[in-house]
C-alpha positions as CSV (number, residue, x, y, z in Angstrom):
1,X,165.8,-60.2,-23.0
2,X,163.0,-59.1,-25.2
3,X,162.8,-55.9,-23.2
4,X,166.3,-54.9,-24.2
5,X,165.7,-56.0,-27.8
6,X,162.6,-53.9,-28.3
7,X,163.9,-50.9,-26.4
8,X,166.9,-51.0,-28.7
9,X,164.6,-51.3,-31.8
10,X,162.5,-48.4,-30.5
11,X,165.5,-46.2,-29.7
12,X,167.6,-46.8,-32.8
13,X,165.1,-47.8,-35.6
14,X,161.9,-46.3,-34.2
15,X,160.1,-49.6,-34.9
16,X,156.3,-49.1,-34.5
17,X,155.0,-50.7,-31.3
18,X,158.4,-51.4,-29.9
19,X,158.0,-48.6,-27.4
20,X,155.3,-50.5,-25.7
21,X,158.0,-52.4,-23.8
22,X,158.9,-49.1,-22.0
23,X,155.5,-49.3,-20.2
24,X,155.5,-51.3,-17.0
25,X,151.8,-52.2,-17.2
26,X,152.3,-53.6,-20.7
27,X,155.2,-55.8,-19.7
28,X,153.3,-57.0,-16.6
29,X,150.3,-57.9,-18.7
30,X,152.2,-59.8,-21.2
31,X,154.2,-61.5,-18.4
32,X,151.0,-62.7,-16.8
33,X,149.6,-64.1,-20.1
34,X,152.9,-65.8,-21.0
35,X,153.2,-67.4,-17.5
36,X,149.6,-68.6,-17.6
37,X,149.8,-70.0,-21.1
38,X,153.2,-71.5,-20.5
39,X,152.1,-73.3,-17.3
40,X,149.0,-74.8,-18.9
41,X,150.8,-75.9,-22.1
42,X,154.0,-77.2,-20.6
43,X,152.2,-78.5,-17.5
44,X,150.6,-81.4,-19.3
45,X,154.0,-82.5,-20.8
46,X,155.7,-82.3,-17.4
47,X,153.0,-84.3,-15.7
48,X,153.2,-87.0,-18.4
49,X,157.0,-87.1,-17.9
50,X,156.6,-87.4,-14.2
51,X,154.2,-90.3,-14.7
52,X,156.7,-92.0,-17.0
53,X,159.4,-91.7,-14.4
54,X,156.8,-93.0,-11.8
55,X,157.4,-90.0,-9.6
56,X,154.3,-90.5,-7.5
57,X,153.3,-89.2,-4.1
58,X,153.7,-91.6,-1.1
59,X,150.6,-91.3,1.1
60,X,150.4,-92.1,4.8
61,X,147.0,-93.4,5.9
62,X,145.7,-90.8,8.2
63,X,142.1,-91.9,8.0
64,X,141.0,-88.9,5.9
65,X,138.2,-89.1,3.4
66,X,139.6,-89.6,-0.2
67,X,143.1,-89.5,1.0
68,X,144.3,-92.9,-0.3
69,X,142.9,-92.0,-3.8
70,X,145.8,-89.5,-4.1
71,X,148.4,-92.3,-3.9
72,X,150.6,-92.3,-7.0
73,X,149.6,-88.8,-8.1
74,X,152.7,-87.2,-9.7
75,X,154.6,-84.9,-7.4
76,X,157.5,-82.3,-8.0
77,X,155.0,-80.4,-10.1
78,X,156.4,-77.2,-8.6
79,X,158.8,-77.3,-11.6
80,X,155.9,-76.1,-13.7
81,X,155.4,-73.0,-11.4
82,X,159.1,-72.2,-11.3
83,X,159.6,-72.4,-15.0
84,X,156.4,-70.4,-15.7
85,X,157.7,-67.6,-13.4
86,X,161.3,-67.5,-14.7
87,X,160.6,-67.6,-18.4
88,X,158.4,-64.4,-18.5
89,X,160.7,-62.6,-16.1
90,X,163.8,-63.3,-18.2
91,X,161.9,-62.3,-21.4
92,X,160.2,-59.1,-20.2
93,X,161.9,-58.0,-17.0
94,X,164.7,-55.4,-16.6
95,X,167.4,-57.8,-15.6
96,X,169.8,-55.3,-14.1
97,X,167.2,-54.2,-11.6
98,X,168.3,-55.3,-8.1
99,X,164.7,-56.3,-7.1
100,X,164.2,-58.4,-10.1
101,X,167.6,-60.1,-9.6
102,X,166.7,-60.8,-6.0
103,X,163.4,-62.5,-6.9
104,X,165.0,-64.6,-9.6
105,X,167.8,-65.7,-7.3
106,X,165.2,-66.5,-4.6
107,X,163.1,-68.5,-7.0
108,X,166.0,-70.6,-8.2
109,X,167.6,-71.0,-4.7
110,X,164.4,-72.2,-2.9
111,X,163.3,-74.2,-6.0
112,X,166.6,-76.2,-5.9
113,X,166.2,-76.6,-2.1
114,X,162.7,-78.0,-2.5
115,X,163.8,-80.2,-5.5
116,X,166.5,-81.7,-3.4
117,X,163.9,-82.6,-0.7
118,X,161.5,-84.2,-3.2
119,X,164.4,-86.0,-4.9
120,X,165.4,-87.7,-1.7
121,X,161.8,-88.6,-0.9
122,X,161.0,-90.0,-4.4
123,X,164.2,-91.5,-5.7
124,X,166.0,-92.4,-2.4
125,X,162.7,-93.7,-0.9
126,X,163.4,-91.7,2.2
127,X,160.1,-90.3,3.5
128,X,161.8,-87.8,5.7
129,X,163.4,-86.1,2.7
130,X,166.1,-83.5,3.1
131,X,167.2,-83.3,6.7
132,X,165.6,-80.4,8.5
133,X,168.8,-78.7,9.4
134,X,169.7,-78.4,5.7
135,X,166.4,-76.9,4.9
136,X,167.0,-74.3,7.6
137,X,170.5,-73.6,6.3
138,X,169.1,-73.0,2.9
139,X,166.4,-70.7,4.1
140,X,168.8,-68.8,6.4
141,X,171.2,-68.6,3.4
142,X,168.6,-66.9,1.1
143,X,167.6,-64.6,4.0
144,X,171.2,-63.5,4.4
145,X,171.6,-62.9,0.6
146,X,168.5,-60.8,0.6
147,X,169.3,-58.8,3.7
148,X,172.9,-58.1,2.7
149,X,172.0,-57.3,-0.9
150,X,169.5,-54.7,0.3
151,X,172.2,-53.3,2.5
152,X,175.0,-53.1,0.0
153,X,173.2,-52.4,-3.3
154,X,173.2,-48.8,-4.3
155,X,169.9,-49.4,-6.1
156,X,168.1,-50.4,-2.9
157,X,167.1,-47.0,-1.6
158,X,163.9,-45.3,-0.5
159,X,162.4,-41.8,-0.3
160,X,160.7,-41.6,3.1
161,X,157.5,-39.6,3.5
162,X,158.8,-37.2,6.0
163,X,155.8,-34.8,6.4
164,X,152.3,-34.1,5.1
165,X,150.0,-31.1,5.3
166,X,146.6,-30.1,4.1
167,X,146.3,-27.9,1.0
168,X,143.2,-25.7,1.5
169,X,143.2,-24.6,-2.2
170,X,142.8,-28.2,-3.5
171,X,141.4,-29.7,-0.3
172,X,143.9,-32.5,-0.5
173,X,146.7,-33.9,1.7
174,X,150.1,-33.1,0.3
175,X,152.9,-35.5,1.1
176,X,156.5,-34.2,1.3
177,X,159.3,-36.7,0.6
178,X,163.0,-36.5,1.6
179,X,165.1,-34.6,-1.0
180,X,167.3,-37.6,-1.7
181,X,166.8,-41.3,-1.9
182,X,168.8,-43.1,0.8
183,X,169.5,-46.5,2.2
184,X,167.2,-47.1,5.2
185,X,166.0,-49.8,7.5
186,X,162.6,-48.1,7.6
187,X,159.6,-50.4,7.1
188,X,155.8,-50.1,7.0
189,X,153.9,-50.8,10.2
190,X,150.1,-51.2,10.0
191,X,147.4,-49.4,12.0
192,X,149.6,-46.4,13.1
193,X,149.2,-42.8,12.1
194,X,152.8,-42.5,11.2
195,X,153.1,-45.9,9.6
196,X,156.9,-45.9,9.2
197,X,159.1,-47.7,11.7
198,X,162.9,-47.7,11.6
199,X,164.6,-50.8,13.0
200,X,167.5,-48.5,14.1
201,X,165.1,-46.7,16.5
202,X,165.4,-49.7,18.8
203,X,169.1,-48.9,19.3
204,X,169.1,-45.2,19.9
205,X,171.1,-45.9,23.0
206,X,174.0,-47.0,20.7
207,X,174.5,-43.5,19.3
208,X,176.4,-43.6,16.0
209,X,176.2,-47.4,15.9
210,X,172.4,-47.4,15.9
211,X,172.1,-47.6,12.1
212,X,174.5,-50.6,11.9
213,X,172.6,-52.4,14.6
214,X,169.4,-51.6,12.8
215,X,170.7,-53.3,9.7
216,X,171.7,-56.4,11.7
217,X,168.2,-56.5,13.2
218,X,166.8,-56.1,9.7
219,X,168.8,-59.0,8.4
220,X,167.7,-61.2,11.3
221,X,164.1,-60.3,10.7
222,X,164.5,-61.1,7.0
223,X,165.9,-64.6,7.9
224,X,163.0,-65.2,10.3
225,X,160.3,-64.0,7.9
226,X,161.7,-66.0,5.0
227,X,162.0,-69.2,7.1
228,X,158.6,-68.8,8.7
229,X,156.6,-68.1,5.5
230,X,158.4,-70.7,3.5
231,X,157.6,-73.4,6.1
232,X,154.1,-72.0,6.4
233,X,153.5,-72.5,2.7
234,X,155.0,-76.0,3.0
235,X,152.5,-76.9,5.7
236,X,149.6,-75.4,3.8
237,X,150.3,-77.6,0.8
238,X,148.1,-80.5,2.1
239,X,144.9,-80.1,0.1
240,X,144.4,-79.9,-3.6
241,X,144.8,-76.3,-4.7
242,X,145.1,-74.9,-1.2
243,X,148.6,-73.6,-1.2
244,X,148.4,-72.7,-4.9
245,X,145.3,-70.6,-4.7
246,X,146.3,-68.9,-1.4
247,X,149.7,-68.0,-2.9
248,X,148.0,-66.5,-6.0
249,X,145.8,-64.3,-3.8
250,X,148.9,-63.0,-1.9
251,X,150.7,-62.5,-5.2
252,X,148.0,-60.2,-6.4
253,X,148.2,-58.1,-3.2
254,X,152.0,-57.9,-3.4
255,X,151.8,-56.8,-7.0
256,X,149.4,-54.0,-6.0
257,X,151.7,-52.9,-3.1
258,X,154.8,-52.9,-5.4
259,X,153.0,-50.8,-8.0
260,X,151.9,-48.3,-5.4
261,X,155.3,-48.2,-3.7
262,X,157.1,-47.8,-7.0
263,X,155.0,-44.9,-8.3
264,X,155.6,-41.6,-6.6
265,X,152.1,-40.3,-7.3
266,X,150.3,-43.2,-5.8
267,X,152.8,-43.4,-2.9
268,X,152.2,-39.8,-2.2
269,X,148.4,-40.2,-2.3
270,X,148.6,-43.0,0.2
271,X,151.3,-41.3,2.3
272,X,153.7,-44.3,2.1
273,X,157.4,-44.4,1.4
274,X,158.4,-44.3,-2.3
275,X,160.8,-47.0,-3.4
276,X,162.5,-46.1,-6.7
277,X,162.8,-49.1,-9.0
278,X,160.5,-51.4,-7.1
279,X,157.8,-51.0,-9.7
280,X,159.7,-53.6,-11.7
281,X,158.5,-56.2,-9.2
282,X,155.0,-55.8,-10.8
283,X,156.3,-57.8,-13.8
284,X,157.5,-60.5,-11.4
285,X,154.2,-60.5,-9.5
286,X,152.3,-60.8,-12.8
287,X,154.4,-63.8,-13.8
288,X,153.9,-65.3,-10.3
289,X,150.1,-64.9,-10.5
290,X,150.0,-66.3,-14.0
291,X,152.1,-69.3,-13.0
292,X,150.1,-70.2,-9.9
293,X,146.8,-69.9,-11.7
294,X,148.1,-71.9,-14.6
295,X,149.3,-74.6,-12.2
296,X,145.9,-74.5,-10.5
297,X,144.5,-75.9,-13.8
298,X,146.1,-79.2,-12.9
299,X,146.3,-78.9,-9.1
300,X,142.6,-78.0,-8.4
301,X,140.5,-80.8,-6.8
302,X,140.9,-83.6,-7.8
303,X,144.6,-82.8,-8.4
304,X,146.4,-84.3,-11.3
305,X,149.8,-83.2,-9.9
306,X,151.2,-82.0,-6.6
307,X,153.7,-79.2,-6.4
308,X,155.8,-81.0,-3.7
309,X,158.4,-79.1,-1.7
310,X,159.8,-78.0,-5.1
311,X,156.9,-75.6,-5.3
312,X,155.7,-75.0,-1.7
313,X,159.1,-74.0,-0.2
314,X,159.7,-71.6,-3.1
315,X,156.2,-70.0,-3.0
316,X,156.5,-69.1,0.6
317,X,160.0,-67.8,0.3
318,X,159.0,-65.8,-2.8
319,X,156.2,-64.1,-0.9
320,X,158.4,-63.3,2.0
321,X,161.3,-61.9,0.0
322,X,158.9,-59.8,-2.2
323,X,157.3,-58.3,0.9
324,X,160.8,-57.5,2.4
325,X,162.0,-55.9,-0.9
326,X,159.1,-53.4,-0.8
327,X,159.5,-52.8,3.0
328,X,156.2,-54.4,3.8
329,X,157.4,-57.4,5.8
330,X,155.4,-56.4,8.9
331,X,152.2,-56.8,6.9
332,X,153.1,-60.5,6.4
333,X,151.2,-61.7,9.5
334,X,148.0,-60.3,8.0
335,X,148.6,-61.1,4.3
336,X,150.0,-64.6,5.0
337,X,147.5,-65.2,7.8
338,X,146.6,-68.6,6.4
339,X,150.2,-69.7,6.4
340,X,150.7,-68.2,9.9
341,X,147.7,-70.1,11.3
342,X,148.9,-73.3,9.8
343,X,152.3,-72.8,11.4
344,X,150.7,-72.0,14.8
345,X,148.4,-75.0,14.7
346,X,151.3,-77.3,14.4
347,X,153.3,-75.6,17.1
348,X,150.2,-75.6,19.4
349,X,149.5,-79.2,18.7
350,X,153.0,-80.4,19.3
351,X,153.6,-78.3,22.4
352,X,150.3,-79.3,24.1
353,X,150.8,-83.0,23.2
354,X,154.3,-83.0,24.8
355,X,153.1,-81.1,27.8
356,X,150.1,-83.4,28.5
357,X,152.2,-86.5,27.9
358,X,154.7,-85.4,30.4
359,X,152.1,-84.4,33.0
360,X,149.5,-87.1,32.5
361,X,151.4,-89.9,30.8
362,X,149.1,-89.6,27.8
363,X,149.4,-87.0,25.1
364,X,146.3,-84.9,24.3
365,X,145.6,-82.6,21.4
366,X,144.3,-79.2,20.7
367,X,143.0,-80.0,17.3
368,X,141.7,-83.3,15.9
369,X,144.7,-83.1,13.6
370,X,147.3,-80.6,12.4
371,X,148.0,-78.7,10.3
372,X,144.7,-76.9,10.7
373,X,143.2,-77.8,7.3
374,X,143.3,-81.5,8.3
375,X,141.3,-80.7,11.5
376,X,138.3,-80.0,9.3
377,X,138.7,-83.3,7.4
378,X,138.2,-85.3,10.7
379,X,134.8,-86.1,12.2
380,X,134.4,-84.9,15.8
381,X,134.1,-87.3,18.7
382,X,135.8,-90.0,16.7
383,X,137.9,-91.3,19.5
384,X,140.4,-88.4,19.3
385,X,141.1,-86.7,22.6
386,X,141.2,-83.1,21.3
387,X,140.1,-79.9,23.0
388,X,138.4,-78.6,19.8
389,X,135.9,-81.2,18.3
390,X,133.9,-78.9,16.1
391,X,133.0,-79.2,13.3
392,X,131.5,-82.6,14.3
393,X,131.0,-83.6,10.7
394,X,134.0,-83.9,8.4
395,X,134.0,-81.3,5.6
396,X,134.7,-82.1,1.9
397,X,138.2,-81.3,0.8
398,X,137.0,-78.9,-1.9
399,X,134.9,-76.9,0.5
400,X,137.8,-76.5,3.0
401,X,140.0,-75.3,0.2
402,X,137.5,-72.7,-1.1
403,X,136.8,-71.4,2.4
404,X,140.5,-71.0,3.1
405,X,140.7,-69.0,-0.2
406,X,137.9,-66.8,1.0
407,X,139.7,-66.1,4.2
408,X,142.9,-65.4,2.2
409,X,140.9,-62.8,0.1
410,X,139.6,-61.1,3.2
411,X,143.1,-60.9,4.6
412,X,144.5,-59.6,1.3
413,X,141.9,-56.8,1.3
414,X,142.7,-56.0,4.9
415,X,146.4,-55.8,4.1
416,X,145.7,-53.1,1.4
417,X,143.2,-51.3,3.6
418,X,145.8,-50.9,6.3
419,X,147.6,-48.4,4.2
420,X,144.7,-46.0,4.9
421,X,143.5,-47.3,8.3
422,X,145.8,-45.5,10.8
């Protein structure tokens, strides 16, 4: 909104300073500051309101150190994150940009889905929350919206880096782009010399229908990625500040990737596809980073508020949709490696337990407890029949969280480096 006001003032009245809103970096910077300040200022009021309404977390006794002290801590704090993201985007974003629209819709959609889950848990006193099938329907729904929007929107196009050659005069690599921007199911694949992969290539046998089948596969991949990352963030949200800090790290990485992909000069230097208009996502990423860091003010150990599913489902979905919008969804297993491992730990634990129970009559475990972060909170050889007992001593919650952050930073750096490692 302010973007349109100030660009109008600059164009019509030549108001000094109004032209700053034409610069992406300026709007991203002010979006970050606004989100950060908004989250910290409004956060305290929302927490007080949640306490007045007695919206406290129900804790199951899992025999984890310090666990029961969290009982009654306000939940549904994800509202703080969502508002802190949306306000700067509405103020400083270009609201007719398809990528910004997609991110705003994703934020609201998954925020409402998570809010419904928290509402049922807190006010209906149903510990199971929203039925799993409705969560899946919601996640599949936003996946369809994203996939079909990228297919039908005339703004969602790319210029593919079709060739490169060495210029002996300047001793640099010169990247050649296609003459026209076009709709494409091409995505970035890491660790390969030619790091572009077209989903349609899997259907070359289909002749003229290959591109259509490629789009169908792209939509299915979109649905899978959104669902997996959203659930991964939800599982990671088990320790104070863990999901929040990990998401902030991924937000920084995605912001960098969006800036590089939306700038033809940097895209050419890195020999990656150029995505016109995707630079606007830098404003969203800045708001996302500011909101998560601002929420961390209250959510860091010991947490004064939990984000609940209102926040965790939305954070994971936002990260997934952002990566898909800039055609970097195949980098998600690296960037969101923490979420991936948390997901896999639950799958491995459940599968192995059911298998051993069916075979031996007694279920056995791979980890002392899942998701993985809880494994480190349990002491080894404490009567738990698990394949992995180390570490034998339970680790403090804050140490587990910081170590997961460090792993997240390493994965984020590796994600960016993959653009040059081929």
